[in-house]
VOGU-911211 format. One record per residue: residue in three letters; x, y, z of N, C-alpha, C in turn. Coordinates in pm, 1 decimal, always signed. Layout:
BEGIN
<rec ALA; <X; Y; Z>; <X; Y; Z>; <X; Y; Z>>
...
This chain:
BEGIN
<rec MET; <+81.3; -150.2; -18.7>; <+17.4; -12.0; -8.5>; <+116.9; +116.2; -12.6>>
<rec ASP; <+55.5; +223.2; -80.0>; <+146.5; +319.9; -139.8>; <+111.5; +427.8; +33.9>>
<rec THR; <+196.1; +526.6; +60.2>; <+175.8; +596.7; +166.2>; <+68.2; +676.5; +161.9>>
<rec TRP; <+37.4; +750.9; +73.4>; <-39.1; +837.2; +59.9>; <-182.7; +779.9; +109.9>>
<rec THR; <-230.1; +637.0; +68.2>; <-361.0; +571.3; +84.7>; <-374.5; +510.4; +227.5>>
<rec ARG; <-205.1; +481.4; +296.5>; <-209.4; +437.5; +425.5>; <-245.1; +586.6; +503.4>>
<rec ASP; <-191.6; +622.3; +495.4>; <-224.8; +792.5; +578.6>; <-346.1; +824.2; +529.7>>
<rec ALA; <-439.9; +818.9; +435.2>; <-578.7; +852.0; +412.3>; <-656.2; +771.4; +503.0>>
<rec LEU; <-645.0; +637.4; +477.5>; <-707.1; +546.0; +578.6>; <-692.2; +570.1; +733.4>>
<rec LEU; <-589.8; +612.1; +756.8>; <-552.1; +664.3; +897.1>; <-677.5; +746.5; +957.3>>
<rec ALA; <-604.3; +873.7; +854.6>; <-744.4; +1010.8; +868.8>; <-879.2; +945.3; +856.0>>
<rec THR; <-894.2; +883.2; +778.4>; <-1027.2; +856.9; +770.0>; <-1075.1; +802.5; +918.1>>
<rec ALA; <-1025.4; +711.4; +957.4>; <-1021.2; +623.5; +1061.6>; <-1072.6; +729.9; +1202.0>>
<rec SER; <-947.8; +776.1; +1169.7>; <-937.6; +881.4; +1282.4>; <-1104.9; +993.5; +1298.0>>
<rec GLY; <-1110.4; +1024.7; +1165.0>; <-1201.7; +1132.0; +1164.4>; <-1329.7; +1062.1; +1185.3>>
<rec GLY; <-1355.0; +945.8; +1101.4>; <-1482.4; +856.5; +1167.6>; <-1518.2; +863.0; +1307.3>>
<rec ALA; <-1385.7; +842.1; +1392.1>; <-1469.3; +806.7; +1547.1>; <-1469.7; +927.8; +1597.6>>
<rec LEU; <-1414.3; +1084.3; +1552.9>; <-1410.2; +1170.0; +1587.9>; <-1583.7; +1213.7; +1573.5>>
<rec LEU; <-1636.1; +1200.1; +1436.9>; <-1733.0; +1271.4; +1381.0>; <-1842.4; +1184.8; +1484.2>>
<rec ALA; <-1808.2; +1039.8; +1438.7>; <-1922.1; +951.3; +1554.9>; <-1948.9; +1003.4; +1697.3>>
<rec SER; <-1845.6; +1051.9; +1782.1>; <-1865.0; +1079.4; +1900.0>; <-1911.7; +1247.2; +1920.5>>
<rec LEU; <-1906.0; +1291.4; +1789.6>; <-1980.9; +1437.4; +1772.1>; <-2142.7; +1407.2; +1772.2>>
<rec ALA; <-2151.4; +1298.0; +1640.9>; <-2308.8; +1296.1; +1639.7>; <-2388.2; +1195.6; +1754.8>>
<rec ILE; <-2278.1; +1121.6; +1849.0>; <-2337.5; +1060.5; +1955.6>; <-2414.6; +1153.3; +2075.4>>
<rec THR; <-2291.4; +1253.2; +2069.0>; <-2373.4; +1360.9; +2172.3>; <-2449.2; +1500.0; +2139.3>>
<rec GLU; <-2478.7; +1445.8; +2006.3>; <-2533.9; +1570.2; +1909.8>; <-2480.5; +1703.1; +1925.8>>
<rec SER; <-2364.3; +1699.9; +1914.4>; <-2292.9; +1814.0; +1915.2>; <-2256.1; +1868.0; +1735.0>>
<rec LEU; <-2271.9; +1828.8; +1645.2>; <-2242.5; +1832.9; +1483.0>; <-2277.7; +1960.1; +1449.5>>
<rec SER; <-2335.2; +2064.3; +1528.0>; <-2341.1; +2180.8; +1515.8>; <-2238.5; +2257.7; +1534.3>>
<rec LEU; <-2132.3; +2193.5; +1622.2>; <-2009.4; +2289.8; +1657.6>; <-1930.2; +2289.8; +1536.8>>
<rec LEU; <-1963.1; +2189.8; +1432.8>; <-1850.8; +2200.9; +1310.1>; <-1868.8; +2364.9; +1224.2>>
<rec GLY; <-1996.8; +2395.8; +1261.4>; <-2032.0; +2540.6; +1158.4>; <-1998.8; +2650.9; +1291.1>>
<rec ARG; <-1906.9; +2642.5; +1426.1>; <-1852.9; +2777.1; +1419.2>; <-1748.1; +2783.2; +1359.5>>
<rec PRO; <-1705.4; +2930.7; +1311.6>; <-1580.1; +2977.1; +1217.8>; <-1502.5; +2978.6; +1345.8>>
<rec ALA; <-1464.1; +2981.7; +1481.8>; <-1351.9; +2964.8; +1562.2>; <-1310.4; +2833.8; +1561.9>>
<rec VAL; <-1373.9; +2748.3; +1571.8>; <-1373.4; +2575.9; +1561.5>; <-1327.3; +2547.4; +1456.4>>
<rec ALA; <-1341.5; +2600.5; +1327.9>; <-1310.5; +2567.5; +1193.2>; <-1145.6; +2636.5; +1184.4>>
<rec VAL; <-1142.4; +2777.6; +1222.4>; <-1044.7; +2845.7; +1203.2>; <-869.7; +2763.0; +1309.1>>
<rec ALA; <-948.8; +2740.3; +1421.2>; <-879.8; +2631.0; +1510.6>; <-825.8; +2516.4; +1478.2>>
<rec GLY; <-918.6; +2455.9; +1396.9>; <-863.3; +2310.6; +1362.3>; <-763.1; +2360.4; +1201.9>>
<rec VAL; <-777.3; +2434.0; +1139.6>; <-718.1; +2450.1; +1005.3>; <-583.1; +2499.3; +1050.3>>
<rec ALA; <-576.4; +2582.4; +1119.6>; <-449.9; +2641.1; +1178.1>; <-357.9; +2544.6; +1210.5>>
<rec ALA; <-427.7; +2477.8; +1321.9>; <-333.1; +2317.9; +1386.4>; <-299.9; +2235.6; +1260.5>>
<rec ALA; <-363.3; +2206.9; +1182.9>; <-341.8; +2093.1; +1075.0>; <-229.6; +2179.6; +951.5>>
<rec LEU; <-249.7; +2290.9; +935.6>; <-158.8; +2361.3; +870.3>; <-4.9; +2345.7; +947.2>>
<rec ALA; <-43.5; +2403.6; +1061.4>; <+112.1; +2394.0; +1145.6>; <+177.3; +2235.2; +1141.3>>
<rec VAL; <+90.5; +2161.5; +1178.6>; <+168.7; +2005.7; +1167.3>; <+181.8; +1999.0; +1043.9>>
<rec GLU; <+158.4; +2009.6; +907.7>; <+168.2; +1969.7; +776.2>; <+277.1; +2040.3; +759.6>>
<rec THR; <+292.5; +2166.0; +785.3>; <+422.2; +2240.5; +800.7>; <+567.9; +2146.2; +821.2>>
<rec LEU; <+541.5; +2087.4; +958.3>; <+659.9; +2006.6; +1000.2>; <+713.2; +1916.1; +863.3>>
<rec PHE; <+582.1; +1900.1; +827.7>; <+624.5; +1754.0; +716.0>; <+709.1; +1819.5; +602.6>>
<rec VAL; <+653.1; +1936.4; +565.0>; <+774.3; +1980.9; +479.6>; <+872.3; +2061.4; +479.3>>
<rec ALA; <+876.7; +2120.7; +617.4>; <+1014.5; +2183.1; +642.0>; <+1122.7; +2074.7; +700.5>>
<rec ASP; <+1245.1; +2125.8; +706.0>; <+1354.0; +2040.6; +732.3>; <+1349.8; +2006.1; +883.7>>
<rec THR; <+1246.5; +1910.9; +922.5>; <+1216.2; +1854.6; +1063.1>; <+1241.3; +1669.7; +1042.9>>
<rec PRO; <+1282.6; +1624.9; +1173.5>; <+1258.0; +1495.0; +1164.0>; <+1098.8; +1430.0; +1150.4>>
<rec ALA; <+1011.5; +1546.8; +1150.9>; <+846.4; +1430.1; +1132.8>; <+819.8; +1342.1; +1035.5>>
<rec ALA; <+866.9; +1383.1; +913.9>; <+830.4; +1285.2; +825.8>; <+909.3; +1169.4; +841.1>>
<rec GLU; <+983.4; +1176.2; +879.5>; <+1097.2; +1046.0; +906.7>; <+1040.9; +969.3; +1012.2>>
<rec LEU; <+990.5; +1044.3; +1130.0>; <+940.6; +980.1; +1195.5>; <+786.2; +913.3; +1187.9>>
<rec TRP; <+746.0; +981.6; +1103.3>; <+609.2; +959.2; +1068.4>; <+626.3; +810.8; +1013.6>>
<rec GLU; <+705.2; +767.6; +927.0>; <+735.1; +653.7; +860.6>; <+742.3; +499.6; +956.7>>
<rec ARG; <+771.1; +580.1; +1099.2>; <+767.4; +420.2; +1188.6>; <+603.0; +392.1; +1201.5>>
<rec ALA; <+597.3; +254.6; +1178.3>; <+455.4; +204.0; +1264.5>; <+409.9; +233.4; +1369.2>>
<rec PRO; <+482.9; +255.9; +1461.8>; <+460.1; +274.4; +1593.9>; <+400.9; +385.3; +1634.6>>
<rec VAL; <+456.6; +473.2; +1535.0>; <+428.1; +651.7; +1565.5>; <+268.5; +659.9; +1480.9>>
<rec ARG; <+230.9; +606.8; +1388.0>; <+172.9; +641.9; +1337.7>; <+6.4; +559.8; +1409.7>>
<rec THR; <+66.4; +446.9; +1480.1>; <-48.9; +378.0; +1541.3>; <-72.6; +479.7; +1675.0>>
<rec ALA; <+22.7; +533.7; +1741.9>; <+64.2; +589.9; +1823.1>; <-49.1; +729.3; +1802.9>>
<rec SER; <-34.6; +811.6; +1695.7>; <-105.0; +902.3; +1685.7>; <-234.3; +875.8; +1668.1>>
<rec VAL; <-256.5; +765.6; +1598.7>; <-421.2; +736.8; +1578.4>; <-499.5; +769.4; +1679.8>>
<rec LEU; <-448.1; +649.0; +1807.2>; <-485.1; +605.8; +1929.3>; <-476.4; +764.2; +2004.6>>
<rec LEU; <-368.3; +857.9; +2001.2>; <-360.9; +995.1; +2065.0>; <-476.8; +1043.6; +2029.5>>
<rec ILE; <-544.9; +1064.7; +1903.4>; <-592.1; +1136.2; +1856.8>; <-721.2; +1097.0; +1901.1>>
<rec VAL; <-788.9; +972.1; +1879.5>; <-935.0; +911.3; +1952.0>; <-911.1; +940.8; +2096.4>>
<rec GLY; <-825.6; +907.4; +2122.6>; <-804.6; +885.0; +2281.9>; <-859.3; +1024.4; +2366.8>>
<rec ALA; <-769.7; +1127.2; +2312.3>; <-769.6; +1261.4; +2333.8>; <-937.7; +1343.2; +2305.5>>
<rec GLY; <-989.1; +1240.2; +2188.6>; <-1112.9; +1308.5; +2164.9>; <-1205.6; +1235.1; +2248.8>>
<rec ALA; <-1149.1; +1100.8; +2292.8>; <-1244.1; +1056.6; +2389.2>; <-1233.3; +1141.3; +2553.6>>
<rec LEU; <-1146.8; +1188.8; +2591.9>; <-1114.4; +1275.0; +2683.9>; <-1196.7; +1395.4; +2674.7>>
<rec ALA; <-1177.4; +1499.8; +2539.1>; <-1242.1; +1581.0; +2515.9>; <-1406.7; +1611.5; +2557.5>>
<rec VAL; <-1445.9; +1475.2; +2514.1>; <-1592.6; +1474.2; +2501.4>; <-1669.1; +1456.1; +2679.2>>
<rec ARG; <-1532.3; +1363.9; +2737.1>; <-1607.6; +1321.4; +2856.6>; <-1564.5; +1456.1; +2945.2>>
<rec ALA; <-1478.5; +1567.4; +2920.3>; <-1484.8; +1704.4; +2982.8>; <-1518.5; +1801.6; +2941.7>>
<rec GLY; <-1632.3; +1773.1; +2836.5>; <-1693.9; +1858.5; +2785.1>; <-1643.2; +1981.4; +2686.6>>
<rec GLY; <-1536.1; +1958.2; +2627.6>; <-1451.5; +2013.9; +2561.1>; <-1470.7; +1962.3; +2389.2>>
<rec LEU; <-1624.6; +1912.9; +2358.2>; <-1647.9; +1874.8; +2234.8>; <-1618.8; +1998.4; +2097.1>>
<rec TRP; <-1563.5; +2124.2; +2149.2>; <-1530.5; +2206.7; +2021.2>; <-1377.9; +2175.8; +1985.1>>
<rec LEU; <-1292.0; +2111.5; +2066.6>; <-1174.9; +2043.1; +2034.2>; <-1204.6; +1919.0; +1915.8>>
<rec VAL; <-1309.1; +1860.6; +1941.3>; <-1320.8; +1751.4; +1888.4>; <-1338.9; +1827.3; +1722.5>>
<rec ALA; <-1452.9; +1895.9; +1731.8>; <-1491.6; +1933.3; +1631.9>; <-1396.2; +2039.0; +1532.7>>
<rec ALA; <-1307.6; +2068.1; +1652.7>; <-1195.0; +2111.6; +1556.4>; <-1065.6; +2041.3; +1491.5>>
<rec ALA; <-1021.2; +1900.0; +1581.0>; <-969.7; +1824.3; +1510.8>; <-1019.5; +1765.0; +1387.6>>
<rec CYS; <-1141.7; +1733.2; +1376.4>; <-1235.3; +1698.5; +1231.9>; <-1206.8; +1794.2; +1136.4>>
<rec TRP; <-1187.3; +1934.9; +1189.4>; <-1164.8; +2027.2; +1073.3>; <-1021.6; +2048.1; +1052.5>>
<rec GLY; <-927.9; +1984.4; +1170.0>; <-768.8; +1941.6; +1076.6>; <-768.8; +1876.3; +974.0>>
<rec LEU; <-858.2; +1762.6; +1009.6>; <-867.5; +1616.5; +896.5>; <-915.2; +1673.9; +825.4>>
<rec ALA; <-1044.3; +1723.3; +793.8>; <-1100.1; +1793.9; +664.3>; <-963.1; +1896.0; +594.8>>
<rec THR; <-887.3; +1963.0; +621.2>; <-762.0; +2007.8; +602.6>; <-653.7; +1965.7; +563.8>>
<rec TYR; <-644.2; +1835.5; +623.6>; <-551.1; +1727.3; +563.0>; <-610.6; +1649.1; +450.9>>
<rec PHE; <-761.0; +1626.9; +414.4>; <-763.9; +1556.8; +283.5>; <-766.1; +1661.2; +188.2>>
<rec VAL; <-758.8; +1805.9; +192.7>; <-801.7; +1903.5; +112.3>; <-619.0; +1908.5; +39.8>>
<rec LEU; <-518.6; +1924.1; +142.6>; <-381.3; +1940.6; +102.0>; <-374.4; +1805.0; +18.3>>
<rec LEU; <-398.5; +1691.3; +58.4>; <-378.7; +1543.3; +24.2>; <-409.2; +1528.0; -122.7>>
<rec GLY; <-526.3; +1595.7; -163.5>; <-595.5; +1645.5; -264.6>; <-510.4; +1720.9; -379.3>>
<rec LEU; <-486.9; +1813.5; -304.7>; <-397.0; +1901.9; -391.3>; <-256.8; +1832.6; -449.2>>
<rec LEU; <-202.9; +1764.8; -359.2>; <-83.0; +1720.2; -373.1>; <-102.6; +1549.2; -478.6>>
<rec VAL; <-224.8; +1486.3; -472.1>; <-238.5; +1371.6; -545.3>; <-283.9; +1456.6; -718.9>>
<rec THR; <-360.9; +1536.0; -728.4>; <-369.9; +1567.4; -838.9>; <-256.6; +1682.4; -897.3>>
<rec GLY; <-174.2; +1711.1; -830.6>; <-59.6; +1791.0; -864.0>; <-93.6; +1928.8; -834.9>>
<rec LEU; <-178.3; +1970.1; -824.4>; <-227.1; +2107.6; -827.6>; <-145.4; +2188.0; -685.5>>
<rec TRP; <-57.7; +2078.6; -604.7>; <+22.1; +2171.9; -509.7>; <+123.3; +2076.4; -476.5>>
<rec ARG; <+279.9; +2150.3; -503.8>; <+413.2; +2079.6; -482.7>; <+463.3; +2143.4; -381.7>>
<rec PRO; <+480.9; +2073.0; -246.9>; <+576.4; +2144.8; -129.2>; <+680.1; +2174.5; -195.2>>
<rec ALA; <+772.4; +2275.4; -120.0>; <+894.2; +2315.4; -175.7>; <+1002.4; +2204.9; -140.2>>
<rec GLU; <+1077.1; +2204.2; -159.4>; <+1192.3; +2166.4; -181.9>; <+1258.1; +2164.2; -83.5>>
<rec SER; <+1333.4; +2090.8; +43.8>; <+1408.9; +2172.5; +147.8>; <+1543.3; +2124.6; +119.7>>
């Protein structure tokens, strides 16, 4: 399996769990809040910057335990946010994952090429 497919499947699984938690708690309306969207998009862009900048993030991501831990961390933090009443964090994470899919789509279609470091 190529890395783009693998990463998209991981993001889909994480996003599905987060969206399900919003649906179960009847909190999907949080996705419509501009501040939540801005927070999620900004966080995703910051994380993705680590992958295109000259940092060890991309190399670390290629390790299976790091990918597994990342998914577990996202879903686990989402569960904690639900329990603590921080559902806006779950919605922001959904926006962050949506941003990842937009960036992935731009990359796959060739409409965006990150600058070489």
